[in-house]
MOPAC internal coordinates of N, CA, C and O (Angstrom, degrees):
PM7 1SCF
backbone

  N    0.0000 0     0.00 0     0.00 0    0    0    0
  C    1.4492 1     0.00 0     0.00 0    1    0    0
  C    1.5270 1   107.93 1     0.00 0    2    1    0
  O    1.2310 1   120.48 1   -48.21 1    3    2    1
  N    1.3103 1   116.69 1   131.79 1    3    2    1
  C    1.4553 1   119.54 1  -179.73 1    5    3    2
  C    1.5352 1   110.53 1   -81.15 1    6    5    3
  O    1.2310 1   120.53 1    -5.55 1    7    6    5
  N    1.3110 1   116.60 1   174.45 1    7    6    5
  C    1.4671 1   122.07 1  -174.62 1    9    7    6
  C    1.5243 1   111.92 1   -63.02 1   10    9    7
  O    1.2310 1   120.43 1   141.74 1   11   10    9
  N    1.3167 1   116.78 1   -38.26 1   11   10    9
  C    1.4627 1   120.29 1  -178.75 1   13   11   10
  C    1.5307 1   110.84 1   -66.44 1   14   13   11
  O    1.2310 1   120.17 1   137.08 1   15   14   13
  N    1.3036 1   117.28 1   -42.92 1   15   14   13
  C    1.4639 1   120.81 1   178.65 1   17   15   14
  C    1.5267 1   110.82 1   -66.93 1   18   17   15
  O    1.2310 1   120.79 1   141.70 1   19   18   17
  N    1.3218 1   116.09 1   -38.30 1   19   18   17
  C    1.4710 1   120.25 1   177.30 1   21   19   18
  C    1.5160 1   110.85 1   -63.04 1   22   21   19
  O    1.2310 1   120.60 1   137.73 1   23   22   21
  N    1.3236 1   116.45 1   -42.27 1   23   22   21
  C    1.4578 1   121.20 1   178.99 1   25   23   22
  C    1.5252 1   110.73 1   -63.45 1   26   25   23
  O    1.2310 1   120.67 1   136.94 1   27   26   25
  N    1.3173 1   116.32 1   -43.06 1   27   26   25
  C    1.4786 1   119.89 1   178.39 1   29   27   26
  C    1.5164 1   111.38 1   -63.98 1   30   29   27
  O    1.2310 1   120.54 1   137.33 1   31   30   29
  N    1.3247 1   116.57 1   -42.67 1   31   30   29
  C    1.4642 1   120.21 1   179.14 1   33   31   30
  C    1.5192 1   110.79 1   -64.34 1   34   33   31
  O    1.2310 1   120.68 1   139.81 1   35   34   33
  N    1.3146 1   116.31 1   -40.19 1   35   34   33
  C    1.4583 1   120.72 1   179.23 1   37   35   34
  C    1.5246 1   111.14 1   -65.27 1   38   37   35
  O    1.2310 1   120.28 1   135.89 1   39   38   37
  N    1.3259 1   117.06 1   -44.11 1   39   38   37
  C    1.4690 1   120.06 1   178.48 1   41   39   38
  C    1.5241 1   111.80 1   -66.05 1   42   41   39
  O    1.2310 1   120.38 1   144.39 1   43   42   41
  N    1.3251 1   116.88 1   -35.61 1   43   42   41
  C    1.4642 1   119.75 1   176.63 1   45   43   42
  C    1.5236 1   110.79 1   -64.73 1   46   45   43
  O    1.2310 1   120.38 1   137.80 1   47   46   45
  N    1.3203 1   116.87 1   -42.20 1   47   46   45
  C    1.4669 1   120.48 1   177.33 1   49   47   46
  C    1.5277 1   111.10 1   -66.15 1   50   49   47
  O    1.2310 1   120.21 1   141.19 1   51   50   49
  N    1.3229 1   117.21 1   -38.81 1   51   50   49
  C    1.4647 1   120.93 1   177.40 1   53   51   50
  C    1.5214 1   110.33 1   -61.72 1   54   53   51
  O    1.2310 1   120.44 1   135.12 1   55   54   53
  N    1.3145 1   116.76 1   -44.88 1   55   54   53
  C    1.4678 1   121.29 1   178.84 1   57   55   54
  C    1.5280 1   110.72 1   -61.27 1   58   57   55
  O    1.2310 1   120.24 1   136.58 1   59   58   57
  N    1.3370 1   117.16 1   -43.42 1   59   58   57
  C    1.4740 1   120.18 1   177.85 1   61   59   58
  C    1.5248 1   111.34 1   -61.15 1   62   61   59
  O    1.2310 1   120.73 1   136.65 1   63   62   61
  N    1.3148 1   116.21 1   -43.35 1   63   62   61
  C    1.4619 1   120.03 1   179.45 1   65   63   62
  C    1.5200 1   112.44 1   -64.12 1   66   65   63
  O    1.2310 1   120.54 1   137.88 1   67   66   65
  N    1.3228 1   116.58 1   -42.12 1   67   66   65
  C    1.4658 1   119.95 1   178.99 1   69   67   66
  C    1.5254 1   111.65 1   -66.59 1   70   69   67
  O    1.2310 1   120.35 1   145.50 1   71   70   69
  N    1.3219 1   116.93 1   -34.50 1   71   70   69
  C    1.4690 1   119.26 1   177.50 1   73   71   70
  C    1.5156 1   111.34 1   -65.40 1   74   73   71
  O    1.2310 1   120.20 1   147.70 1   75   74   73
  N    1.3201 1   117.21 1   -32.30 1   75   74   73
  C    1.4647 1   120.68 1  -179.46 1   77   75   74
  C    1.5248 1   110.92 1   -72.05 1   78   77   75
  O    1.2310 1   120.10 1   137.79 1   79   78   77
  N    1.3266 1   117.41 1   -42.21 1   79   78   77
  C    1.4607 1   120.00 1  -173.78 1   81   79   78
  C    1.5258 1   114.23 1   -99.41 1   82   81   79
  O    1.2310 1   119.75 1  -170.08 1   83   82   81
  N    1.3317 1   118.08 1     9.92 1   83   82   81
  C    1.4591 1   118.30 1  -177.53 1   85   83   82
  C    1.5234 1   113.21 1   -60.26 1   86   85   83
  O    1.2310 1   117.81 1   147.59 1   87   86   85
  N    1.3410 1   121.77 1   -32.41 1   87   86   85
  C    1.4689 1   117.65 1   176.67 1   89   87   86
  C    1.5321 1   112.73 1   -63.76 1   90   89   87
  O    1.2310 1   120.36 1   140.58 1   91   90   89
  N    1.3227 1   116.91 1   -39.42 1   91   90   89
  C    1.4596 1   120.63 1   177.98 1   93   91   90
  C    1.5248 1   109.64 1   -67.32 1   94   93   91
  O    1.2310 1   120.86 1   135.26 1   95   94   93
  N    1.3023 1   115.96 1   -44.74 1   95   94   93
  C    1.4616 1   121.69 1   179.73 1   97   95   94
  C    1.5222 1   110.48 1   -60.15 1   98   97   95
  O    1.2310 1   120.36 1   134.35 1   99   98   97
  N    1.3196 1   116.92 1   -45.65 1   99   98   97
  C    1.4641 1   121.40 1  -179.88 1  101   99   98
  C    1.5230 1   111.80 1   -65.59 1  102  101   99
  O    1.2310 1   120.38 1   140.58 1  103  102  101
  N    1.3306 1   116.88 1   -39.42 1  103  102  101
  C    1.4648 1   120.15 1   179.10 1  105  103  102
  C    1.5250 1   110.92 1   -64.91 1  106  105  103
  O    1.2310 1   120.03 1   136.31 1  107  106  105
  N    1.3246 1   117.54 1   -43.69 1  107  106  105
  C    1.4615 1   120.33 1   177.84 1  109  107  106
  C    1.5251 1   111.25 1   -63.82 1  110  109  107
  O    1.2310 1   120.83 1   138.11 1  111  110  109
  N    1.3109 1   116.01 1   -41.89 1  111  110  109
  C    1.4622 1   121.08 1   178.85 1  113  111  110
  C    1.5251 1   110.59 1   -62.62 1  114  113  111
  O    1.2310 1   120.50 1   133.67 1  115  114  113
  N    1.3277 1   116.64 1   -46.33 1  115  114  113
  C    1.4649 1   120.97 1   178.93 1  117  115  114
  C    1.5230 1   112.22 1   -63.51 1  118  117  115
  O    1.2310 1   120.76 1   140.32 1  119  118  117
  N    1.3283 1   116.16 1   -39.68 1  119  118  117
  C    1.4620 1   120.53 1   178.12 1  121  119  118
  C    1.5229 1   110.76 1   -61.98 1  122  121  119
  O    1.2310 1   120.54 1   137.33 1  123  122  121
  N    1.3185 1   116.57 1   -42.67 1  123  122  121
  C    1.4668 1   119.62 1   179.83 1  125  123  122
  C    1.5168 1   111.50 1   -63.94 1  126  125  123
  O    1.2310 1   120.20 1   135.96 1  127  126  125
  N    1.3099 1   117.23 1   -44.04 1  127  126  125
  C    1.4668 1   120.12 1   179.75 1  129  127  126
  C    1.5300 1   109.90 1   -64.15 1  130  129  127
  O    1.2310 1   120.08 1   137.33 1  131  130  129
  N    1.3316 1   117.45 1   -42.67 1  131  130  129
  C    1.4680 1   120.54 1   179.09 1  133  131  130
  C    1.5306 1   110.79 1   -62.31 1  134  133  131
  O    1.2310 1   120.34 1   136.47 1  135  134  133
  N    1.3256 1   116.95 1   -43.53 1  135  134  133
  C    1.4629 1   119.90 1   177.85 1  137  135  134
  C    1.5256 1   111.38 1   -62.86 1  138  137  135
  O    1.2310 1   120.60 1   140.99 1  139  138  137
  N    1.3146 1   116.45 1   -39.01 1  139  138  137
  C    1.4646 1   120.10 1   177.95 1  141  139  138
  C    1.5159 1   112.40 1   -64.59 1  142  141  139
  O    1.2310 1   120.48 1   140.57 1  143  142  141
  N    1.3141 1   116.69 1   -39.43 1  143  142  141
  C    1.4670 1   120.48 1   178.04 1  145  143  142
  C    1.5283 1   110.25 1   -66.26 1  146  145  143
  O    1.2310 1   120.54 1   138.81 1  147  146  145
  N    1.3277 1   116.57 1   -41.19 1  147  146  145
  C    1.4705 1   120.31 1   177.61 1  149  147  146
  C    1.5285 1   110.11 1   -62.12 1  150  149  147
  O    1.2310 1   120.21 1   135.62 1  151  150  149
  N    1.3208 1   117.20 1   -44.38 1  151  150  149
  C    1.4657 1   120.39 1   177.74 1  153  151  150
  C    1.5260 1   109.81 1   -60.40 1  154  153  151
  O    1.2310 1   120.70 1   137.70 1  155  154  153
  N    1.3236 1   116.27 1   -42.30 1  155  154  153
  C    1.4639 1   120.08 1   178.24 1  157  155  154
  C    1.5189 1   112.58 1   -61.16 1  158  157  155
  O    1.2310 1   120.30 1   141.88 1  159  158  157
  N    1.3148 1   117.04 1   -38.12 1  159  158  157
  C    1.4649 1   120.44 1   177.59 1  161  159  158
  C    1.5297 1   110.74 1   -67.76 1  162  161  159
  O    1.2310 1   120.72 1   137.86 1  163  162  161
  N    1.3253 1   116.23 1   -42.14 1  163  162  161
  C    1.4716 1   119.88 1   179.74 1  165  163  162
  C    1.5270 1   110.28 1   -63.89 1  166  165  163
  O    1.2310 1   120.71 1   136.25 1  167  166  165
  N    1.3188 1   116.25 1   -43.75 1  167  166  165
  C    1.4672 1   121.30 1  -175.41 1  169  167  166
  C    1.5268 1   112.76 1   -88.79 1  170  169  167
  O    1.2310 1   120.03 1   177.99 1  171  170  169
  N    1.3205 1   117.55 1    -2.01 1  171  170  169
  C    1.4676 1   123.22 1  -179.60 1  173  171  170
  C    1.5310 1   112.35 1    61.34 1  174  173  171
  O    1.2310 1   121.44 1  -137.61 1  175  174  173
  N    1.3464 1   114.85 1    42.39 1  175  174  173
  C    1.4513 1   121.14 1   175.59 1  177  175  174
  C    1.5297 1   108.52 1   -92.37 1  178  177  175
  O    1.2310 1   119.93 1   -25.60 1  179  178  177
  N    1.3232 1   117.75 1   154.40 1  179  178  177
  C    1.4763 1   118.96 1   172.76 1  181  179  178
  C    1.5392 1   109.79 1   -68.33 1  182  181  179
  O    1.2310 1   120.60 1   -20.34 1  183  182  181
  N    1.3192 1   116.45 1   159.66 1  183  182  181
  C    1.4668 1   121.29 1  -178.29 1  185  183  182
  C    1.5250 1   111.08 1   -57.18 1  186  185  183
  O    1.2310 1   120.77 1   137.82 1  187  186  185
  N    1.3001 1   116.12 1   -42.18 1  187  186  185
  C    1.4661 1   120.51 1   179.37 1  189  187  186
  C    1.5291 1   111.43 1   -59.25 1  190  189  187
  O    1.2310 1   120.38 1   137.15 1  191  190  189
  N    1.3125 1   116.88 1   -42.85 1  191  190  189
  C    1.4572 1   121.26 1   177.69 1  193  191  190
  C    1.5191 1   112.32 1   -66.33 1  194  193  191
  O    1.2310 1   120.84 1   144.04 1  195  194  193
  N    1.3246 1   115.99 1   -35.96 1  195  194  193
  C    1.4699 1   120.27 1   179.15 1  197  195  194
  C    1.5189 1   111.33 1   -65.30 1  198  197  195
  O    1.2310 1   120.69 1   135.38 1  199  198  197
  N    1.3206 1   116.28 1   -44.62 1  199  198  197
  C    1.4668 1   120.85 1   179.08 1  201  199  198
  C    1.5287 1   109.94 1   -65.93 1  202  201  199
  O    1.2310 1   120.64 1   138.06 1  203  202  201
  N    1.3171 1   116.38 1   -41.94 1  203  202  201
  C    1.4615 1   121.39 1   176.79 1  205  203  202
  C    1.5317 1   110.12 1   -58.27 1  206  205  203
  O    1.2310 1   120.47 1   131.23 1  207  206  205
  N    1.3262 1   116.70 1   -48.77 1  207  206  205
  C    1.4618 1   121.42 1   179.11 1  209  207  206
  C    1.5252 1   110.90 1   -58.75 1  210  209  207
  O    1.2310 1   120.43 1   139.50 1  211  210  209
  N    1.3293 1   116.79 1   -40.50 1  211  210  209
  C    1.4619 1   121.07 1  -179.24 1  213  211  210
  C    1.5213 1   111.16 1   -59.76 1  214  213  211
  O    1.2310 1   120.25 1   130.43 1  215  214  213
  N    1.3166 1   117.12 1   -49.57 1  215  214  213
  C    1.4580 1   119.65 1  -175.65 1  217  215  214
  C    1.5235 1   112.62 1   -73.27 1  218  217  215
  O    1.2310 1   120.24 1   146.73 1  219  218  217
  N    1.3145 1   117.14 1   -33.27 1  219  218  217
  C    1.4594 1   119.38 1   176.20 1  221  219  218
  C    1.5280 1   109.81 1   -67.90 1  222  221  219
  O    1.2310 1   120.50 1   141.36 1  223  222  221
  N    1.3196 1   116.65 1   -38.64 1  223  222  221
  C    1.4674 1   120.46 1   178.62 1  225  223  222
  C    1.5200 1   111.16 1   -72.96 1  226  225  223
  O    1.2310 1   120.60 1   142.97 1  227  226  225
  N    1.3387 1   116.47 1   -37.03 1  227  226  225
  C    1.4639 1   120.63 1   179.81 1  229  227  226
  C    1.5139 1   111.22 1   -59.58 1  230  229  227
  O    1.2310 1   120.69 1   138.35 1  231  230  229
  N    1.2959 1   116.28 1   -41.65 1  231  230  229
  C    1.4593 1   120.84 1  -178.57 1  233  231  230
  C    1.5233 1   111.98 1   -83.34 1  234  233  231
  O    1.2310 1   120.52 1  -174.56 1  235  234  233
  N    1.3266 1   116.62 1     5.44 1  235  234  233
  C    1.4657 1   125.16 1  -179.36 1  237  235  234
  C    1.5229 1   112.41 1    55.17 1  238  237  235
  O    1.2310 1   120.79 1  -145.88 1  239  238  237
  N    1.3249 1   116.10 1    34.12 1  239  238  237
  C    1.4572 1   121.15 1   176.15 1  241  239  238
  C    1.5226 1   108.82 1   -85.38 1  242  241  239
  O    1.2310 1   120.33 1   122.90 1  243  242  241
  N    1.3407 1   116.97 1   -57.10 1  243  242  241
  C    1.4533 1   122.46 1   175.84 1  245  243  242
  C    1.5127 1   114.20 1    56.11 1  246  245  243
  O    1.2310 1   120.16 1  -104.13 1  247  246  245
  N    1.3119 1   117.30 1    75.87 1  247  246  245
  C    1.4582 1   121.35 1  -178.58 1  249  247  246
  C    1.5238 1   113.23 1   -64.60 1  250  249  247
  O    1.2310 1   119.81 1   151.93 1  251  250  249
  N    1.3348 1   117.97 1   -28.07 1  251  250  249
  C    1.4563 1   120.78 1   179.31 1  253  251  250
  C    1.5052 1   114.28 1    94.29 1  254  253  251
  O    1.2310 1   120.01 1  -178.61 1  255  254  253
  N    1.3287 1   117.58 1     1.39 1  255  254  253
  C    1.4563 1   119.02 1   178.65 1  257  255  254
  C    1.5330 1   111.93 1   -76.46 1  258  257  255
  O    1.2310 1   119.87 1   151.81 1  259  258  257
  N    1.3219 1   117.85 1   -28.19 1  259  258  257
  C    1.4633 1   122.98 1   172.26 1  261  259  258
  C    1.5238 1   107.20 1  -119.34 1  262  261  259
  O    1.2310 1   120.84 1   -59.82 1  263  262  261
  N    1.3076 1   116.01 1   120.18 1  263  262  261
  C    1.4564 1   120.80 1  -176.93 1  265  263  262
  C    1.5262 1   108.26 1  -130.77 1  266  265  263
  O    1.2310 1   119.83 1   -55.86 1  267  266  265
  N    1.3306 1   117.93 1   124.14 1  267  266  265
  C    1.4693 1   119.46 1   177.03 1  269  267  266
  C    1.5354 1   110.60 1   -67.86 1  270  269  267
  O    1.2310 1   121.46 1   -40.52 1  271  270  269
  N    1.3143 1   114.81 1   139.48 1  271  270  269
  C    1.4666 1   119.96 1  -177.26 1  273  271  270
  C    1.5314 1   112.72 1  -101.18 1  274  273  271
  O    1.2310 1   120.12 1   145.79 1  275  274  273
  N    1.3206 1   117.37 1   -34.21 1  275  274  273
  C    1.4684 1   120.51 1  -175.83 1  277  275  274
  C    1.5237 1   110.45 1   -83.38 1  278  277  275
  O    1.2310 1   121.10 1   -23.15 1  279  278  277
  N    1.3187 1   115.49 1   156.85 1  279  278  277
  C    1.4655 1   120.98 1  -178.86 1  281  279  278
  C    1.5251 1   111.17 1   -62.55 1  282  281  279
  O    1.2310 1   120.33 1   134.97 1  283  282  281
  N    1.3297 1   116.97 1   -45.03 1  283  282  281
  C    1.4704 1   120.31 1  -179.31 1  285  283  282
  C    1.5246 1   111.16 1   -61.06 1  286  285  283
  O    1.2310 1   120.36 1   136.42 1  287  286  285
  N    1.3192 1   116.91 1   -43.58 1  287  286  285
  C    1.4649 1   120.36 1   179.65 1  289  287  286
  C    1.5293 1   110.98 1   -64.48 1  290  289  287
  O    1.2310 1   120.21 1   143.87 1  291  290  289
  N    1.3027 1   117.21 1   -36.13 1  291  290  289
  C    1.4708 1   120.34 1   178.83 1  293  291  290
  C    1.5274 1   111.14 1   -68.52 1  294  293  291
  O    1.2310 1   120.68 1   139.73 1  295  294  293
  N    1.3287 1   116.31 1   -40.27 1  295  294  293
  C    1.4652 1   119.93 1   177.28 1  297  295  294
  C    1.5289 1   109.98 1   -63.76 1  298  297  295
  O    1.2310 1   120.44 1   138.10 1  299  298  297
  N    1.3245 1   116.77 1   -41.90 1  299  298  297
  C    1.4675 1   120.04 1   177.82 1  301  299  298
  C    1.5266 1   111.10 1   -65.68 1  302  301  299
  O    1.2310 1   120.12 1   145.12 1  303  302  301
  N    1.3172 1   117.38 1   -34.88 1  303  302  301
  C    1.4687 1   120.50 1   177.15 1  305  303  302
  C    1.5296 1   110.74 1   -65.60 1  306  305  303
  O    1.2310 1   120.38 1   143.51 1  307  306  305
  N    1.3172 1   116.88 1   -36.49 1  307  306  305
  C    1.4649 1   120.00 1   174.82 1  309  307  306
  C    1.5225 1   110.12 1   -63.00 1  310  309  307
  O    1.2310 1   120.73 1   138.48 1  311  310  309
  N    1.3357 1   116.21 1   -41.52 1  311  310  309
  C    1.4677 1   120.25 1   177.60 1  313  311  310
  C    1.5265 1   111.16 1   -62.31 1  314  313  311
  O    1.2310 1   119.98 1   142.17 1  315  314  313
  N    1.3248 1   117.64 1   -37.83 1  315  314  313
  C    1.4681 1   120.84 1   176.03 1  317  315  314
  C    1.5247 1   110.13 1   -62.28 1  318  317  315
  O    1.2310 1   120.27 1   135.97 1  319  318  317
  N    1.3215 1   117.10 1   -44.03 1  319  318  317
  C    1.4664 1   120.59 1   179.84 1  321  319  318
  C    1.5125 1   112.44 1   -62.25 1  322  321  319
  O    1.2310 1   120.41 1   135.85 1  323  322  321
  N    1.3247 1   116.82 1   -44.15 1  323  322  321
  C    1.4699 1   120.63 1   179.14 1  325  323  322
  C    1.5204 1   110.56 1   -64.86 1  326  325  323
  O    1.2310 1   120.53 1   137.01 1  327  326  325
  N    1.3227 1   116.60 1   -42.99 1  327  326  325
  C    1.4612 1   120.69 1   178.56 1  329  327  326
  C    1.5250 1   110.98 1   -63.89 1  330  329  327
  O    1.2310 1   120.30 1   142.12 1  331  330  329
  N    1.3219 1   117.04 1   -37.88 1  331  330  329
  C    1.4634 1   120.77 1   177.60 1  333  331  330
  C    1.5189 1   112.37 1   -64.41 1  334  333  331
  O    1.2310 1   120.56 1   140.37 1  335  334  333
  N    1.3205 1   116.53 1   -39.63 1  335  334  333
  C    1.4692 1   120.08 1   176.75 1  337  335  334
  C    1.5282 1   110.00 1   -64.51 1  338  337  335
  O    1.2310 1   120.28 1   138.44 1  339  338  337
  N    1.3369 1   117.08 1   -41.56 1  339  338  337
  C    1.4637 1   120.40 1   176.99 1  341  339  338
  C    1.5224 1   111.30 1   -61.13 1  342  341  339
  O    1.2310 1   120.81 1   135.71 1  343  342  341
  N    1.3218 1   116.06 1   -44.29 1  343  342  341
  C    1.4626 1   120.83 1  -179.24 1  345  343  342
  C    1.5270 1   111.04 1   -63.35 1  346  345  343
  O    1.2310 1   120.53 1   134.48 1  347  346  345
  N    1.3106 1   116.59 1   -45.52 1  347  346  345
  C    1.4607 1   120.85 1  -179.70 1  349  347  346
  C    1.5271 1   111.40 1   -65.59 1  350  349  347
  O    1.2310 1   120.58 1   138.10 1  351  350  349
  N    1.3270 1   116.49 1   -41.90 1  351  350  349
  C    1.4627 1   119.12 1  -179.75 1  353  351  350
  C    1.5232 1   111.58 1   -68.80 1  354  353  351
  O    1.2310 1   119.95 1   148.55 1  355  354  353
  N    1.3119 1   117.70 1   -31.45 1  355  354  353
  C    1.4637 1   121.06 1   176.62 1  357  355  354
  C    1.5230 1   110.46 1   -63.85 1  358  357  355
  O    1.2310 1   120.37 1   134.11 1  359  358  357
  N    1.3072 1   116.90 1   -45.89 1  359  358  357
  C    1.4671 1   120.64 1   178.67 1  361  359  358
  C    1.5291 1   110.53 1   -65.68 1  362  361  359
  O    1.2310 1   120.05 1   139.42 1  363  362  361
  N    1.3291 1   117.51 1   -40.58 1  363  362  361
  C    1.4623 1   120.49 1   178.52 1  365  363  362
  C    1.5249 1   111.27 1   -63.89 1  366  365  363
  O    1.2310 1   120.43 1   138.56 1  367  366  365
  N    1.3261 1   116.78 1   -41.44 1  367  366  365
  C    1.4708 1   120.29 1   179.45 1  369  367  366
  C    1.5215 1   111.09 1   -63.54 1  370  369  367
  O    1.2310 1   120.33 1   139.92 1  371  370  369
  N    1.3142 1   116.97 1   -40.08 1  371  370  369
  C    1.4637 1   120.35 1   178.30 1  373  371  370
  C    1.5246 1   110.15 1   -65.42 1  374  373  371
  O    1.2310 1   120.53 1   140.63 1  375  374  373
  N    1.3277 1   116.59 1   -39.37 1  375  374  373
  C    1.4644 1   120.33 1   177.72 1  377  375  374
  C    1.5159 1   112.36 1   -63.00 1  378  377  375
  O    1.2310 1   120.49 1   137.48 1  379  378  377
  N    1.3193 1   116.67 1   -42.52 1  379  378  377
  C    1.4674 1   120.63 1   178.88 1  381  379  378
  C    1.5260 1   110.23 1   -64.73 1  382  381  379
  O    1.2310 1   120.34 1   136.16 1  383  382  381
  N    1.3219 1   116.96 1   -43.84 1  383  382  381
  C    1.4653 1   120.20 1   178.83 1  385  383  382
  C    1.5267 1   111.18 1   -62.86 1  386  385  383
  O    1.2310 1   120.37 1   143.28 1  387  386  385
  N    1.3321 1   116.90 1   -36.72 1  387  386  385
  C    1.4648 1   120.21 1   178.14 1  389  387  386
  C    1.5210 1   110.82 1   -65.07 1  390  389  387
  O    1.2310 1   120.28 1   137.88 1  391  390  389
  N    1.3265 1   117.08 1   -42.12 1  391  390  389
  C    1.4604 1   119.85 1   178.03 1  393  391  390
  C    1.5195 1   111.72 1   -65.88 1  394  393  391
  O    1.2310 1   120.45 1   139.76 1  395  394  393
  N    1.3348 1   116.74 1   -40.24 1  395  394  393
  C    1.4562 1   119.68 1   177.78 1  397  395  394
  C    1.5286 1   111.71 1   -63.83 1  398  397  395
  O    1.2310 1   120.56 1   137.03 1  399  398  397
  N    1.3208 1   116.53 1   -42.97 1  399  398  397
  C    1.4677 1   120.06 1   179.45 1  401  399  398
  C    1.5260 1   111.16 1   -64.40 1  402  401  399
  O    1.2310 1   120.63 1   140.58 1  403  402  401
  N    1.3275 1   116.40 1   -39.42 1  403  402  401
  C    1.4676 1   119.54 1   178.92 1  405  403  402
  C    1.5275 1   110.70 1   -67.00 1  406  405  403
  O    1.2310 1   120.07 1   140.93 1  407  406  405
  N    1.3253 1   117.48 1   -39.07 1  407  406  405
  C    1.4635 1   119.26 1  -179.89 1  409  407  406
  C    1.5311 1   111.08 1   -71.15 1  410  409  407
  O    1.2310 1   120.17 1   146.86 1  411  410  409
  N    1.3227 1   117.27 1   -33.14 1  411  410  409
  C    1.4839 1   119.98 1   176.79 1  413  411  410
  C    1.5251 1   110.22 1   -66.12 1  414  413  411
  O    1.2310 1   120.72 1   139.30 1  415  414  413
  N    1.3356 1   116.22 1   -40.70 1  415  414  413
  C    1.4685 1   118.67 1  -179.89 1  417  415  414
  C    1.5234 1   110.82 1   -67.52 1  418  417  415
  O    1.2310 1   120.13 1   154.41 1  419  418  417
  N    1.3192 1   117.35 1   -25.59 1  419  418  417
  C    1.4689 1   121.03 1   177.27 1  421  419  418
  C    1.5200 1   110.22 1   -69.77 1  422  421  419
  O    1.2310 1   120.26 1   142.73 1  423  422  421
  N    1.3246 1   117.12 1   -37.27 1  423  422  421
  C    1.4643 1   121.18 1  -177.54 1  425  423  422
  C    1.5252 1   112.85 1   -78.51 1  426  425  423
  O    1.2310 1   120.49 1   157.03 1  427  426  425
  N    1.3303 1   116.66 1   -22.97 1  427  426  425
  C    1.4808 1   119.91 1  -177.61 1  429  427  426
  C    1.5133 1   109.79 1   -65.56 1  430  429  427
  O    1.2310 1   120.63 1   -37.36 1  431  430  429
  N    1.3423 1   116.40 1   142.64 1  431  430  429
  C    1.4764 1   119.65 1  -178.40 1  433  431  430
  C    1.5057 1   112.70 1   -72.80 1  434  433  431
  O    1.2310 1   120.10 1   180.00 1  435  434  433

């Protein structure tokens, strides 16, 4: 199998994997956004800032320009970080499985 066919097979497997886990992926994504909005309400941030904080925290970047001050907001921010790691690892696991499936199909006679 040439590189182009391998790439197509891998992307097809990735798409199949994402279709299977999209409810879990969507639930985690929705939970993170909801937690970010709650943190924004507690900290009196605008909605735009709350969503920004959510995605920066989800990716574990954390620039430090928005920092929760209250204990509840900090606990929720930790939950966003953990959920973000779960979301990222889920996508990575699906990608690895797609590559493995594509390489197995290459070896099959």
